[in-house]
N, CA, C and O atoms as a Tinker XYZ file with bonds, in Angstrom:
   368  protein
     1  N      9.930000  -33.171000    1.669000    73     2
     2  CA     8.915000  -31.868000    2.030000    64     1     3
     3  C      9.503000  -30.824000    1.572000    63     2     4     5
     4  O     10.680000  -30.522000    1.768000    81     3
     5  N      8.506000  -30.080000    0.782000    73     3     6
     6  CA     8.533000  -28.578000    0.200000    64     5     7
     7  C      8.326000  -27.735000    1.184000    63     6     8     9
     8  O      7.400000  -27.849000    1.987000    81     7
     9  N      9.474000  -26.506000    1.194000    73     7    10
    10  CA     9.386000  -25.389000    1.927000    64     9    11
    11  C      8.284000  -24.377000    1.516000    63    10    12    13
    12  O      8.056000  -24.198000    0.319000    81    11
    13  N      7.555000  -23.675000    2.526000    73    11    14
    14  CA     6.378000  -22.892000    1.958000    64    13    15
    15  C      7.139000  -21.447000    1.838000    63    14    16    17
    16  O      7.845000  -20.804000    2.615000    81    15
    17  N      6.639000  -21.225000    0.422000    73    15    18
    18  CA     7.435000  -19.876000    0.144000    64    17    19
    19  C      6.430000  -18.817000   -0.455000    63    18    20    21
    20  O      5.913000  -18.955000   -1.564000    81    19
    21  N      6.215000  -17.807000    0.338000    73    19    22
    22  CA     5.084000  -16.944000    0.115000    64    21    23
    23  C      5.460000  -15.476000   -0.370000    63    22    24    25
    24  O      5.981000  -14.682000    0.412000    81    23
    25  N      5.166000  -15.134000   -1.738000    73    23    26
    26  CA     5.984000  -13.978000   -2.462000    64    25    27
    27  C      4.665000  -13.012000   -2.711000    63    26    28    29
    28  O      3.760000  -13.321000   -3.486000    81    27
    29  N      4.701000  -11.606000   -1.813000    73    27    30
    30  CA     3.486000  -10.795000   -1.950000    64    29    31
    31  C      3.522000  -10.348000   -3.426000    63    30    32    33
    32  O      4.381000  -10.698000   -4.236000    81    31
    33  N      2.583000   -9.612000   -3.648000    73    31    34
    34  CA     2.443000   -9.276000   -4.677000    64    33    35
    35  C      3.038000   -7.618000   -4.834000    63    34    36    37
    36  O      3.514000   -7.143000   -3.803000    81    35
    37  N      3.027000   -6.761000   -6.044000    73    35    38
    38  CA     3.550000   -5.403000   -5.812000    64    37    39
    39  C      2.516000   -4.393000   -4.899000    63    38    40    41
    40  O      2.971000   -3.810000   -3.914000    81    39
    41  N      1.416000   -4.270000   -5.213000    73    39    42
    42  CA     0.146000   -4.017000   -4.447000    64    41    43
    43  C      0.507000   -3.930000   -2.708000    63    42    44    45
    44  O      0.581000   -3.036000   -1.866000    81    43
    45  N      0.698000   -5.628000   -2.755000    73    43    46
    46  CA     0.973000   -5.585000   -1.023000    64    45    47
    47  C      2.286000   -4.785000   -0.596000    63    46    48    49
    48  O      2.339000   -3.762000    0.086000    81    47
    49  N      3.283000   -5.473000   -1.140000    73    47    50
    50  CA     4.411000   -4.677000   -1.004000    64    49    51
    51  C      4.318000   -2.932000   -0.663000    63    50    52    53
    52  O      4.813000   -2.344000    0.299000    81    51
    53  N      3.720000   -2.508000   -1.505000    73    51    54
    54  CA     3.682000   -1.104000   -1.680000    64    53    55
    55  C      2.723000   -0.853000   -0.146000    63    54    56    57
    56  O      3.269000   -0.155000    0.709000    81    55
    57  N      1.541000   -1.337000    0.115000    73    55    58
    58  CA     0.774000   -0.974000    1.344000    64    57    59
    59  C      1.891000   -1.195000    2.642000    63    58    60    61
    60  O      2.231000   -0.324000    3.442000    81    59
    61  N      2.305000   -2.473000    2.608000    73    59    62
    62  CA     3.314000   -2.443000    3.964000    64    61    63
    63  C      4.308000   -1.436000    3.787000    63    62    64    65
    64  O      4.575000   -0.965000    4.892000    81    63
    65  N      4.920000   -0.940000    2.948000    73    63    66
    66  CA     5.793000    0.157000    3.056000    64    65    67
    67  C      5.351000    1.376000    3.115000    63    66    68    69
    68  O      6.142000    2.274000    3.405000    81    67
    69  N      4.056000    1.647000    2.865000    73    67    70
    70  CA     3.363000    2.632000    3.539000    64    69    71
    71  C      3.139000    2.762000    4.845000    63    70    72    73
    72  O      3.368000    3.758000    5.533000    81    71
    73  N      2.637000    1.623000    5.216000    73    71    74
    74  CA     2.144000    1.306000    6.654000    64    73    75
    75  C      3.756000    1.709000    7.516000    63    74    76    77
    76  O      3.918000    2.544000    8.407000    81    75
    77  N      4.710000    0.870000    6.934000    73    75    78
    78  CA     6.053000    1.094000    7.885000    64    77    79
    79  C      6.486000    2.637000    7.815000    63    78    80    81
    80  O      7.270000    3.150000    8.613000    81    79
    81  N      5.975000    3.190000    6.935000    73    79    82
    82  CA     6.402000    4.662000    6.804000    64    81    83
    83  C      5.124000    5.717000    8.018000    63    82    84    85
    84  O      5.359000    6.815000    8.523000    81    83
    85  N      4.310000    5.179000    8.110000    73    83    86
    86  CA     3.257000    5.801000    9.128000    64    85    87
    87  C      3.761000    5.541000   10.588000    63    86    88    89
    88  O      3.839000    6.360000   11.504000    81    87
    89  N      4.147000    3.964000   10.592000    73    87    90
    90  CA     4.617000    3.664000   11.792000    64    89    91
    91  C      5.923000    4.282000   12.236000    63    90    92    93
    92  O      6.018000    4.457000   13.451000    81    91
    93  N      6.894000    4.627000   11.526000    73    91    94
    94  CA     8.038000    5.507000   12.009000    64    93    95
    95  C      7.775000    6.721000   12.507000    63    94    96    97
    96  O      8.563000    7.305000   13.251000    81    95
    97  N      6.313000    7.341000   12.029000    73    95    98
    98  CA     6.081000    8.466000   12.747000    64    97    99
    99  C      5.483000    8.568000   13.964000    63    98   100   101
   100  O      5.247000    9.605000   14.583000    81    99
   101  N      5.218000    7.298000   14.320000    73    99   102
   102  CA     4.520000    6.808000   15.695000    64   101   103
   103  C      5.344000    7.254000   17.059000    63   102   104   105
   104  O      6.569000    7.144000   17.108000    81   103
   105  N      4.504000    7.805000   18.245000    73   103   106
   106  CA     5.337000    7.720000   19.287000    64   105   107
   107  C      5.920000    6.665000   19.914000    63   106   108   109
   108  O      6.882000    6.652000   20.683000    81   107
   109  N      5.070000    5.564000   19.407000    73   107   110
   110  CA     5.632000    4.065000   19.851000    64   109   111
   111  C      6.901000    3.834000   19.101000    63   110   112   113
   112  O      7.584000    3.081000   19.794000    81   111
   113  N      7.522000    4.140000   18.003000    73   111   114
   114  CA     8.429000    3.858000   17.466000    64   113   115
   115  C      9.484000    4.888000   17.987000    63   114   116   117
   116  O     10.618000    4.500000   18.269000    81   115
   117  N      9.049000    6.453000   18.144000    73   115   118
   118  CA    10.048000    7.082000   18.370000    64   117   119
   119  C     10.512000    6.681000   20.027000    63   118   120   121
   120  O     11.644000    7.045000   20.347000    81   119
   121  N      9.832000    6.083000   20.886000    73   119   122
   122  CA     9.880000    5.276000   22.081000    64   121   123
   123  C     11.219000    4.661000   21.812000    63   122   124   125
   124  O     12.270000    5.074000   22.301000    81   123
   125  N     11.096000    3.591000   20.953000    73   123   126
   126  CA    11.735000    2.397000   20.776000    64   125   127
   127  C     12.793000    2.930000   20.403000    63   126   128   129
   128  O     13.719000    2.731000   21.190000    81   127
   129  N     13.098000    3.662000   19.330000    73   127   130
   130  CA    14.518000    4.337000   19.047000    64   129   131
   131  C     14.979000    5.250000   20.173000    63   130   132   133
   132  O     16.121000    5.692000   20.044000    81   131
   133  N     14.364000    5.575000   21.145000    73   131   134
   134  CA    14.930000    6.506000   22.290000    64   133   135
   135  C     16.103000    5.738000   22.785000    63   134   136   137
   136  O     17.186000    6.314000   22.674000    81   135
   137  N     16.098000    4.491000   23.336000    73   135   138
   138  CA    17.019000    4.051000   23.695000    64   137   139
   139  C     18.441000    3.967000   23.051000    63   138   140   141
   140  O     19.451000    3.891000   23.750000    81   139
   141  N     18.467000    3.983000   21.831000    73   139   142
   142  CA    19.384000    4.017000   20.622000    64   141   143
   143  C     20.220000    2.775000   20.834000    63   142   144   145
   144  O     21.435000    2.923000   20.967000    81   143
   145  N     19.656000    1.491000   20.882000    73   143   146
   146  CA    20.265000    0.233000   20.545000    64   145   147
   147  C     19.725000   -0.542000   19.655000    63   146   148   149
   148  O     18.547000   -0.864000   19.502000    81   147
   149  N     20.984000   -0.920000   18.877000    73   147   150
   150  CA    20.391000   -1.714000   17.842000    64   149   151
   151  C     20.148000   -3.138000   18.340000    63   150   152   153
   152  O     20.907000   -3.705000   19.125000    81   151
   153  N     18.899000   -3.743000   17.766000    73   151   154
   154  CA    18.487000   -4.987000   18.350000    64   153   155
   155  C     19.097000   -6.216000   18.267000    63   154   156   157
   156  O     18.991000   -7.229000   18.958000    81   155
   157  N     20.053000   -5.826000   16.855000    73   155   158
   158  CA    20.846000   -6.873000   16.621000    64   157   159
   159  C     22.287000   -7.333000   17.315000    63   158   160   161
   160  O     22.566000   -8.402000   17.859000    81   159
   161  N     23.078000   -6.187000   17.110000    73   159   162
   162  CA    24.288000   -5.937000   17.578000    64   161   163
   163  C     24.517000   -5.454000   19.045000    63   162   164   165
   164  O     25.533000   -5.718000   19.687000    81   163
   165  N     23.513000   -4.753000   19.485000    73   163   166
   166  CA    23.528000   -4.155000   20.721000    64   165   167
   167  C     24.294000   -2.939000   21.086000    63   166   168   169
   168  O     24.304000   -2.415000   22.200000    81   167
   169  N     25.014000   -2.496000   19.901000    73   167   170
   170  CA    25.695000   -1.308000   19.404000    64   169   171
   171  C     24.862000    0.071000   20.000000    63   170   172   173
   172  O     23.676000    0.210000   19.698000    81   171
   173  N     25.534000    1.046000   20.837000    73   171   174
   174  CA    24.533000    2.079000   21.140000    64   173   175
   175  C     25.053000    3.243000   19.828000    63   174   176   177
   176  O     26.129000    3.471000   19.276000    81   175
   177  N     23.818000    3.730000   19.719000    73   175   178
   178  CA    23.882000    5.186000   18.579000    64   177   179
   179  C     22.800000    5.861000   19.131000    63   178   180   181
   180  O     22.014000    5.514000   20.012000    81   179
   181  N     22.907000    7.194000   18.272000    73   179   182
   182  CA    22.068000    8.312000   18.421000    64   181   183
   183  C     20.161000    7.949000   17.826000    63   182   184   185
   184  O     19.938000    7.521000   16.694000    81   183
   185  N     19.427000    8.132000   18.489000    73   183   186
   186  CA    18.141000    7.531000   17.873000    64   185   187
   187  C     18.136000    7.941000   16.403000    63   186   188   189
   188  O     17.627000    7.138000   15.621000    81   187
   189  N     18.591000    8.983000   15.962000    73   187   190
   190  CA    18.403000    8.993000   14.648000    64   189   191
   191  C     19.008000    8.373000   13.623000    63   190   192   193
   192  O     18.769000    8.559000   12.430000    81   191
   193  N     20.015000    7.426000   14.223000    73   191   194
   194  CA    20.890000    6.726000   13.132000    64   193   195
   195  C     20.224000    5.367000   13.155000    63   194   196   197
   196  O     20.558000    4.582000   12.268000    81   195
   197  N     19.374000    5.002000   14.001000    73   195   198
   198  CA    18.628000    3.686000   13.981000    64   197   199
   199  C     17.807000    3.618000   12.728000    63   198   200   201
   200  O     17.464000    4.623000   12.106000    81   199
   201  N     17.495000    2.339000   12.372000    73   199   202
   202  CA    16.824000    2.199000   11.090000    64   201   203
   203  C     16.072000    1.164000   11.318000    63   202   204   205
   204  O     16.504000    0.262000   12.036000    81   203
   205  N     14.559000    1.082000   10.644000    73   203   206
   206  CA    13.556000   -0.142000   10.913000    64   205   207
   207  C     13.872000   -1.275000   10.115000    63   206   208   209
   208  O     14.090000   -1.191000    8.907000    81   207
   209  N     13.901000   -2.362000   10.785000    73   207   210
   210  CA    14.087000   -3.459000    9.969000    64   209   211
   211  C     12.733000   -4.545000   10.322000    63   210   212   213
   212  O     12.293000   -4.832000   11.435000    81   211
   213  N     12.388000   -4.892000    9.339000    73   211   214
   214  CA    11.429000   -6.201000    9.614000    64   213   215
   215  C     11.984000   -7.296000    9.655000    63   214   216   217
   216  O     12.756000   -7.710000    8.789000    81   215
   217  N     11.582000   -8.021000   10.885000    73   215   218
   218  CA    12.398000   -9.343000   11.306000    64   217   219
   219  C     11.716000  -10.402000   10.423000    63   218   220   221
   220  O     12.338000  -11.464000   10.395000    81   219
   221  N     10.513000  -10.366000    9.647000    73   219   222
   222  CA    10.283000  -11.144000    8.474000    64   221   223
   223  C     10.068000   -9.942000    7.803000    63   222   224   225
   224  O      9.288000   -9.038000    8.100000    81   223
   225  N     11.183000  -10.066000    6.459000    73   223   226
   226  CA    11.048000   -9.053000    5.253000    64   225   227
   227  C      9.668000   -9.033000    4.774000    63   226   228   229
   228  O      8.970000  -10.047000    4.769000    81   227
   229  N      9.202000   -7.705000    4.307000    73   227   230
   230  CA     7.986000   -7.709000    3.525000    64   229   231
   231  C      8.089000   -8.209000    2.314000    63   230   232   233
   232  O      7.060000   -8.324000    1.647000    81   231
   233  N      9.182000   -8.558000    1.849000    73   231   234
   234  CA     9.516000   -9.105000    0.429000    64   233   235
   235  C      9.169000  -10.627000    0.867000    63   234   236   237
   236  O      8.756000  -11.296000   -0.081000    81   235
   237  N      9.221000  -11.074000    1.669000    73   235   238
   238  CA     9.204000  -12.641000    2.652000    64   237   239
   239  C      7.423000  -12.897000    3.224000    63   238   240   241
   240  O      6.942000  -13.964000    3.605000    81   239
   241  N      6.781000  -11.667000    3.131000    73   239   242
   242  CA     5.366000  -11.900000    3.238000    64   241   243
   243  C      5.383000  -11.224000    4.826000    63   242   244   245
   244  O      4.428000  -11.285000    5.601000    81   243
   245  N      6.431000  -10.701000    5.056000    73   243   246
   246  CA     6.143000   -9.905000    6.412000    64   245   247
   247  C      5.245000   -8.607000    6.463000    63   246   248   249
   248  O      4.833000   -8.006000    5.471000    81   247
   249  N      4.989000   -8.245000    7.895000    73   247   250
   250  CA     4.123000   -6.914000    7.910000    64   249   251
   251  C      4.642000   -6.084000    8.578000    63   250   252   253
   252  O      5.467000   -6.279000    9.470000    81   251
   253  N      4.111000   -4.845000    8.130000    73   251   254
   254  CA     4.682000   -3.663000    9.026000    64   253   255
   255  C      3.870000   -3.378000   10.331000    63   254   256   257
   256  O      3.343000   -2.265000   10.329000    81   255
   257  N      3.660000   -4.118000   11.412000    73   255   258
   258  CA     3.366000   -4.507000   12.386000    64   257   259
   259  C      4.235000   -4.366000   13.593000    63   258   260   261
   260  O      5.407000   -4.700000   13.423000    81   259
   261  N      3.818000   -3.841000   15.045000    73   259   262
   262  CA     4.789000   -3.562000   15.828000    64   261   263
   263  C      5.429000   -4.907000   16.416000    63   262   264   265
   264  O      6.387000   -4.909000   17.189000    81   263
   265  N      4.838000   -5.939000   15.992000    73   263   266
   266  CA     5.401000   -7.061000   16.802000    64   265   267
   267  C      6.408000   -7.524000   15.562000    63   266   268   269
   268  O      7.059000   -8.556000   15.723000    81   267
   269  N      6.514000   -6.926000   14.583000    73   267   270
   270  CA     7.488000   -7.521000   13.545000    64   269   271
   271  C      8.846000   -6.303000   12.880000    63   270   272   273
   272  O      9.642000   -6.460000   11.954000    81   271
   273  N      8.661000   -5.270000   13.707000    73   271   274
   274  CA     9.742000   -4.537000   13.282000    64   273   275
   275  C     10.658000   -4.096000   14.633000    63   274   276   277
   276  O     10.146000   -4.040000   15.751000    81   275
   277  N     11.808000   -3.849000   14.429000    73   275   278
   278  CA    12.644000   -3.230000   15.520000    64   277   279
   279  C     13.917000   -2.424000   15.032000    63   278   280   281
   280  O     14.569000   -2.547000   13.995000    81   279
   281  N     14.069000   -1.543000   16.127000    73   279   282
   282  CA    15.413000   -0.496000   15.497000    64   281   283
   283  C     16.693000   -1.224000   15.403000    63   282   284   285
   284  O     17.126000   -2.044000   16.211000    81   283
   285  N     17.239000   -0.816000   14.310000    73   283   286
   286  CA    18.533000   -1.686000   14.226000    64   285   287
   287  C     19.644000   -0.570000   13.885000    63   286   288   289
   288  O     19.361000    0.626000   13.828000    81   287
   289  N     20.889000   -1.064000   13.673000    73   287   290
   290  CA    22.336000    0.154000   12.990000    64   289   291
   291  C     21.727000   -0.168000   11.557000    63   290   292   293
   292  O     20.932000   -1.059000   11.257000    81   291
   293  N     22.251000    0.696000   10.842000    73   291   294
   294  CA    22.531000    0.629000    9.187000    64   293   295
   295  C     23.234000   -0.689000    8.887000    63   294   296   297
   296  O     22.720000   -1.448000    8.065000    81   295
   297  N     24.323000   -1.001000    9.469000    73   295   298
   298  CA    25.374000   -1.941000    9.350000    64   297   299
   299  C     24.595000   -3.338000    9.271000    63   298   300   301
   300  O     24.674000   -4.047000    8.268000    81   299
   301  N     23.829000   -3.688000   10.407000    73   299   302
   302  CA    23.059000   -4.859000   10.742000    64   301   303
   303  C     21.824000   -4.779000    9.510000    63   302   304   305
   304  O     21.534000   -5.823000    8.925000    81   303
   305  N     21.165000   -3.566000    9.180000    73   303   306
   306  CA    20.323000   -3.773000    8.219000    64   305   307
   307  C     20.744000   -4.081000    6.806000    63   306   308   309
   308  O     20.097000   -4.794000    6.038000    81   307
   309  N     21.696000   -3.581000    6.574000    73   307   310
   310  CA    22.685000   -3.887000    5.054000    64   309   311
   311  C     22.757000   -5.208000    5.410000    63   310   312   313
   312  O     22.139000   -6.005000    4.705000    81   311
   313  N     23.359000   -5.601000    6.325000    73   311   314
   314  CA    23.871000   -7.081000    6.215000    64   313   315
   315  C     22.615000   -8.120000    6.165000    63   314   316   317
   316  O     22.566000   -8.926000    5.236000    81   315
   317  N     21.530000   -8.099000    7.232000    73   315   318
   318  CA    20.341000   -8.649000    6.782000    64   317   319
   319  C     19.722000   -8.706000    5.718000    63   318   320   321
   320  O     19.266000   -9.764000    5.284000    81   319
   321  N     19.597000   -7.463000    5.071000    73   319   322
   322  CA    19.117000   -7.583000    3.885000    64   321   323
   323  C     17.688000   -8.279000    3.807000    63   322   324   325
   324  O     17.330000   -8.341000    4.983000    81   323
   325  N     16.888000   -8.726000    3.165000    73   323   326
   326  CA    15.822000   -9.497000    3.269000    64   325   327
   327  C     15.989000  -10.704000    3.822000    63   326   328   329
   328  O     14.944000  -11.332000    3.655000    81   327
   329  N     16.859000  -11.401000    4.452000    73   327   330
   330  CA    16.993000  -12.751000    5.222000    64   329   331
   331  C     15.972000  -12.975000    6.432000    63   330   332   333
   332  O     15.522000  -12.091000    7.161000    81   331
   333  N     15.744000  -14.141000    6.482000    73   331   334
   334  CA    14.951000  -14.459000    7.514000    64   333   335
   335  C     15.912000  -14.369000    8.741000    63   334   336   337
   336  O     17.065000  -14.471000    8.322000    81   335
   337  N     15.884000  -14.247000    9.835000    73   335   338
   338  CA    16.657000  -14.829000   11.338000    64   337   339
   339  C     17.220000  -16.011000   11.345000    63   338   340   341
   340  O     18.307000  -16.143000   11.906000    81   339
   341  N     16.560000  -17.145000   10.696000    73   339   342
   342  CA    17.391000  -18.469000   10.885000    64   341   343
   343  C     18.143000  -18.536000    9.436000    63   342   344   345
   344  O     18.444000  -19.624000    8.946000    81   343
   345  N     18.431000  -17.270000    8.771000    73   343   346
   346  CA    19.238000  -17.574000    7.502000    64   345   347
   347  C     20.229000  -16.572000    7.415000    63   346   348   349
   348  O     20.994000  -16.444000    6.459000    81   347
   349  N     20.203000  -15.824000    8.480000    73   347   350
   350  CA    21.239000  -14.704000    8.548000    64   349   351
   351  C     22.391000  -15.206000    9.676000    63   350   352   353
   352  O     22.079000  -15.849000   10.678000    81   351
   353  N     23.662000  -14.839000    9.375000    73   351   354
   354  CA    24.728000  -15.504000   10.287000    64   353   355
   355  C     24.613000  -14.413000   11.345000    63   354   356   357
   356  O     25.084000  -14.864000   12.389000    81   355
   357  N     24.062000  -12.820000   11.549000    73   355   358
   358  CA    24.210000  -12.170000   12.535000    64   357   359
   359  C     25.331000  -11.229000   12.188000    63   358   360   361
   360  O     26.066000  -11.236000   11.201000    81   359
   361  N     25.295000  -10.369000   13.286000    73   359   362
   362  CA    26.554000   -8.908000   12.989000    64   361   363
   363  C     27.712000   -9.939000   13.498000    63   362   364   365
   364  O     27.678000  -10.893000   14.276000    81   363
   365  N     28.798000   -9.312000   12.691000    73   363   366
   366  CA    30.019000   -9.811000   12.806000    64   365   367
   367  C     30.829000   -8.975000   13.651000    63   366   368
   368  O     32.001000   -9.278000   13.878000    81   367
């Protein structure tokens, strides 16, 4: 059995990154960050220190939609990189 692998082209990546920038300015995103909790490790942080993470990364075909982005700390975001959750070992 072969695994399905989707690689978006440069234009699609650019469009999704632009959508993410717009989503970060929305009241919805600001409310999500207001709690100040990392989605992955649960660490409490000031809202301004949380970053946006795509659960399914843009590089793997993920979209910048409300159902695919979560607030997380920069440590978790850096460790996860462009991994899918099933491939990531989680925060240590």
